[in-house]
N, CA, C and O atoms as a MOPAC input file, in Angstrom:
PM7 MOZYME 1SCF
protein

 N    101.81500 1   108.82500 1   101.55300 1
 C    102.02500 1   107.90200 1   101.64100 1
 C    101.02500 1   106.98800 1   100.30800 1
 O     99.80500 1   107.03900 1   100.15000 1
 N    101.24100 1   106.82000 1   100.13700 1
 C    101.24600 1   105.75200 1    98.66700 1
 C    100.22200 1   104.89300 1    98.16800 1
 O     99.98200 1   104.61300 1    96.99400 1
 N     99.41800 1   104.35500 1    99.62600 1
 C     98.59400 1   104.31100 1   100.48400 1
 C     97.32400 1   104.79400 1   100.23300 1
 O     96.38500 1   104.00600 1   100.34700 1
 N     97.14300 1   105.78100 1    99.95800 1
 C     96.07700 1   106.88300 1   101.15600 1
 C     94.66000 1   106.38300 1   100.09800 1
 O     93.85700 1   105.55700 1   100.53200 1
 N     94.52600 1   106.89500 1    98.93400 1
 C     93.93300 1   105.61800 1    97.93600 1
 C     93.61100 1   105.05300 1    97.83700 1
 O     92.52800 1   104.94200 1    97.26200 1
 N     94.48900 1   103.88600 1    98.47100 1
 C     93.53200 1   101.92700 1    98.41000 1
 C     93.00900 1   101.73700 1    99.34300 1
 O     93.21000 1   102.05100 1   100.51600 1
 N     92.25300 1   101.16800 1    98.81400 1
 C     90.44400 1   101.25300 1    99.98800 1
 C     90.53600 1    99.99200 1   100.72800 1
 O     90.57600 1    98.76900 1   100.59400 1
 N     90.54000 1   100.35200 1   101.05000 1
 C     89.65200 1    99.39900 1   102.83600 1
 C     91.49900 1    99.04700 1   103.26400 1
 O     91.79200 1    97.86300 1   103.43300 1
 N     92.50600 1   100.01100 1   103.39500 1
 C     93.52400 1   100.20600 1   104.14400 1
 C     93.51100 1   101.08800 1   104.87800 1
 O     93.47100 1   102.24000 1   104.44700 1
 N     93.54300 1   100.80100 1   106.27300 1
 C     94.07800 1   101.46000 1   107.34100 1
 C     95.19200 1   101.97100 1   107.89900 1
 O     95.69800 1   100.89900 1   108.23000 1
 N     96.14700 1   102.98100 1   108.34400 1
 C     96.51200 1   102.45600 1   110.25500 1
 C     96.58600 1   102.35200 1   111.46500 1
 O     97.27900 1   102.22000 1   112.47400 1
 N     95.03200 1   102.52300 1   110.73100 1
 C     94.10800 1   103.02100 1   112.68200 1
 C     93.01800 1   101.28400 1   112.69700 1
 O     92.35500 1   100.73400 1   111.81700 1
 N     93.24800 1   101.00500 1   113.83100 1
 C     92.62500 1   100.24900 1   114.41500 1
 C     91.13100 1    99.94900 1   114.55100 1
 O     90.51200 1    98.95000 1   114.91600 1
 N     90.79200 1   101.08900 1   114.15500 1
 C     89.12100 1   101.47200 1   114.07900 1
 C     88.48900 1   101.38900 1   112.78900 1
 O     87.31400 1   101.15900 1   112.50300 1
 N     90.10500 1   101.76300 1   111.62000 1
 C     89.41400 1   102.09800 1   110.53200 1
 C     89.07500 1   101.30100 1   109.69400 1
 O     89.45800 1   100.13200 1   109.75000 1
 N     87.92600 1   101.96100 1   108.30100 1
 C     87.78900 1   101.71800 1   107.40300 1
 C     88.75300 1   101.69400 1   106.42000 1
 O     89.03500 1   100.62800 1   105.87200 1
 N     89.43700 1   102.99700 1   106.04700 1
 C     89.64500 1   102.71300 1   104.83800 1
 C     88.87700 1   103.54800 1   103.73700 1
 O     89.59400 1   103.92000 1   102.80800 1
 N     87.88600 1   103.81500 1   103.69200 1
 C     87.16200 1   103.60700 1   102.77300 1
 C     86.66900 1   105.72500 1   102.32900 1
 O     86.14800 1   106.11300 1   101.28400 1
 N     87.18300 1   106.81600 1   103.81600 1
 C     86.56400 1   107.49700 1   103.69300 1
 C     87.81400 1   108.42800 1   102.60700 1
 O     88.39000 1   109.14100 1   103.42900 1
 N     88.38300 1   108.68700 1   101.34600 1
 C     89.19300 1   108.80200 1   101.57500 1
 C     88.62500 1   108.27400 1    99.48200 1
 O     88.11300 1   108.83500 1    98.51300 1
 N     89.01900 1   107.29400 1    99.74500 1
 C     88.12200 1   106.37800 1    97.96000 1
 C     86.60000 1   106.87900 1    97.95600 1
 O     86.11100 1   107.33900 1    96.92400 1
 N     86.08200 1   106.80400 1    98.79900 1
 C     84.57900 1   107.68900 1    98.59700 1
 C     84.55700 1   109.61200 1    98.22100 1
 O     83.54200 1   110.25000 1    97.94400 1
 N     85.34900 1   109.92500 1    98.28000 1
 C     85.52200 1   111.52300 1    98.31900 1
 C     85.50700 1   111.10600 1    97.13000 1
 O     84.72500 1   111.01100 1    96.18300 1
 N     86.91700 1   110.79900 1    97.48800 1
 C     87.42700 1   111.23600 1    95.17700 1
 C     86.60600 1   110.81200 1    94.51900 1
 O     86.30400 1   111.68200 1    93.70200 1
 N     85.89700 1   109.73500 1    94.35100 1
 C     85.01400 1   109.18700 1    93.52500 1
 C     83.77000 1   109.82600 1    93.88400 1
 O     82.84400 1   109.33400 1    93.23900 1
 N     83.37700 1   110.80700 1    94.73300 1
 C     81.95400 1   112.03400 1    94.30700 1
 C     82.73500 1   112.52300 1    94.06200 1
 O     82.80600 1   112.10800 1    92.90600 1
 N     83.66100 1   113.26300 1    94.16900 1
 C     84.55700 1   114.11400 1    93.63200 1
 C     84.81600 1   114.94000 1    92.21500 1
 O     84.80100 1   116.14100 1    91.94300 1
 N     85.22800 1   112.91100 1    90.90500 1
 C     85.43300 1   113.06200 1    90.10300 1
 C     83.83000 1   112.53800 1    89.55300 1
 O     83.43100 1   112.50000 1    88.38900 1
 N     83.23300 1   112.23300 1    90.56600 1
 C     82.40500 1   112.37700 1    89.48400 1
 C     81.34100 1   113.60000 1    89.25500 1
 O     80.54400 1   112.99000 1    88.54200 1
 N     80.99600 1   114.42600 1    89.33200 1
 C     81.23100 1   115.24400 1    89.94000 1
 C     82.27200 1   116.36800 1    88.83600 1
 O     82.07400 1   117.57200 1    88.67600 1
 N     83.44500 1   115.48000 1    88.15500 1
 C     83.90100 1   116.22800 1    87.18100 1
 C     85.05100 1   117.08700 1    87.68900 1
 O     85.59200 1   117.78700 1    86.83200 1
 N     85.55800 1   117.16200 1    89.03500 1
 C     86.23000 1   117.59200 1    90.13200 1
 C     87.56400 1   116.87200 1    90.14000 1
 O     87.81800 1   115.89600 1    89.43600 1
 N     88.32800 1   117.40000 1    90.93600 1
 C     89.50000 1   116.78300 1    91.51200 1
 C     90.01500 1   117.11300 1    92.32900 1
 O     90.14000 1   118.31500 1    92.56200 1
 N     90.70100 1   115.83600 1    93.36100 1
 C     90.93100 1   116.24800 1    95.33900 1
 C     92.50800 1   116.38000 1    94.88100 1
 O     92.57800 1   115.94100 1    93.73300 1
 N     93.19100 1   116.61100 1    95.12500 1
 C     94.23700 1   116.39000 1    95.59300 1
 C     94.70600 1   116.63600 1    97.57600 1
 O     94.18500 1   117.19500 1    98.54000 1
 N     95.83800 1   115.90700 1    97.33300 1
 C     96.53700 1   115.62900 1    99.14800 1
 C     97.88600 1   115.98000 1    98.58200 1
 O     98.39500 1   115.45000 1    97.59500 1
 N     98.37100 1   116.87300 1    99.27400 1
 C     99.71700 1   118.05400 1    99.48800 1
 C    100.52200 1   117.91900 1   100.25800 1
 O     99.85300 1   117.79700 1   101.28500 1
 N    102.39100 1   117.78400 1   100.77700 1
 C    102.46600 1   118.47800 1   101.71800 1
 C    102.48800 1   119.78600 1   102.19900 1
 O    102.65700 1   120.87100 1   101.64300 1
 N    102.24500 1   119.39500 1   103.54600 1
 C    102.01600 1   121.08900 1   103.94500 1
 C    103.66500 1   121.67600 1   103.55700 1
 O    104.55900 1   120.83100 1   103.51100 1
 N    103.94900 1   122.91400 1   103.33100 1
 C    104.63100 1   123.51000 1   103.59200 1
 C    105.55200 1   123.11800 1   104.05800 1
 O    106.44200 1   122.32900 1   103.74000 1
 N    105.08600 1   124.29100 1   105.65100 1
 C    105.92800 1   124.18600 1   107.00300 1
 C    105.82300 1   122.51300 1   107.44700 1
 O    105.83800 1   122.56500 1   108.67600 1
 N    105.75500 1   121.50000 1   107.17000 1
 C    106.47400 1   120.38200 1   106.90700 1
 C    105.56300 1   120.24300 1   108.02400 1
 O    106.20100 1   119.83800 1   108.99600 1
 N    104.03800 1   120.45000 1   108.35900 1
 C    103.81700 1   119.65100 1   109.54700 1
 C    102.39300 1   118.95400 1   109.02900 1
 O    101.83500 1   120.02300 1   108.78300 1
 N    101.24800 1   117.80900 1   108.63000 1
 C    100.53300 1   118.05300 1   108.10800 1
 C    100.04500 1   117.84700 1   106.77700 1
 O    100.81800 1   117.49400 1   105.88600 1
 N     98.58700 1   118.07700 1   106.53100 1
 C     98.83300 1   117.50700 1   104.42800 1
 C     98.18100 1   118.65800 1   104.33600 1
 O     98.01600 1   119.30600 1   105.37000 1
 N     97.73400 1   119.09400 1   103.23000 1
 C     97.38300 1   119.80100 1   102.34000 1
 C     95.98900 1   119.04100 1   101.61800 1
 O     96.05200 1   117.86000 1   101.27900 1
 N     94.89000 1   119.75900 1   101.45100 1
 C     93.93800 1   118.72700 1   101.00800 1
 C     93.68700 1   120.21800 1    99.98600 1
 O     94.06200 1   121.35600 1   100.26600 1
 N     92.79100 1   119.67700 1    98.51300 1
 C     92.40500 1   121.13300 1    97.77300 1
 C     91.61800 1   119.58900 1    97.33000 1
 O     92.07600 1   118.45000 1    97.42900 1
 N     89.98300 1   120.14600 1    96.70400 1
 C     89.04700 1   120.06900 1    96.20700 1
 C     89.32600 1   121.10100 1    95.32100 1
 O     90.18200 1   121.91900 1    95.65700 1
 N     88.71000 1   121.22700 1    94.14700 1
 C     88.81600 1   121.69300 1    92.70000 1
 C     87.17600 1   121.22500 1    92.00700 1
 O     87.45200 1   120.25800 1    91.29700 1
 N     86.29000 1   121.36900 1    91.94500 1
 C     85.47500 1   121.43200 1    91.42000 1
 C     83.90500 1   122.78200 1    90.14200 1
 O     83.41500 1   123.89300 1    90.34700 1
 N     83.76700 1   121.79900 1    89.06100 1
 C     83.91500 1   122.48400 1    87.99900 1
 C     82.86000 1   123.76700 1    88.47200 1
 O     82.29200 1   123.60000 1    89.55000 1
 N     82.49500 1   125.38900 1    87.50600 1
 C     81.60200 1   125.56400 1    87.84500 1
 C     80.50800 1   126.01900 1    87.07300 1
 O     79.41400 1   126.20900 1    87.60300 1

């Protein structure tokens, strides 16, 4: 969904909506990338994190 990286957006009653936002910023600050992809089998999500070595 388009809202995954929107700060403070959550579909959960107890959710703060900042987990992915913080994760992406930490990874970007290290020169990396965080991507969320549809799982090829149609169930769930794949997370790809790439960091420079």
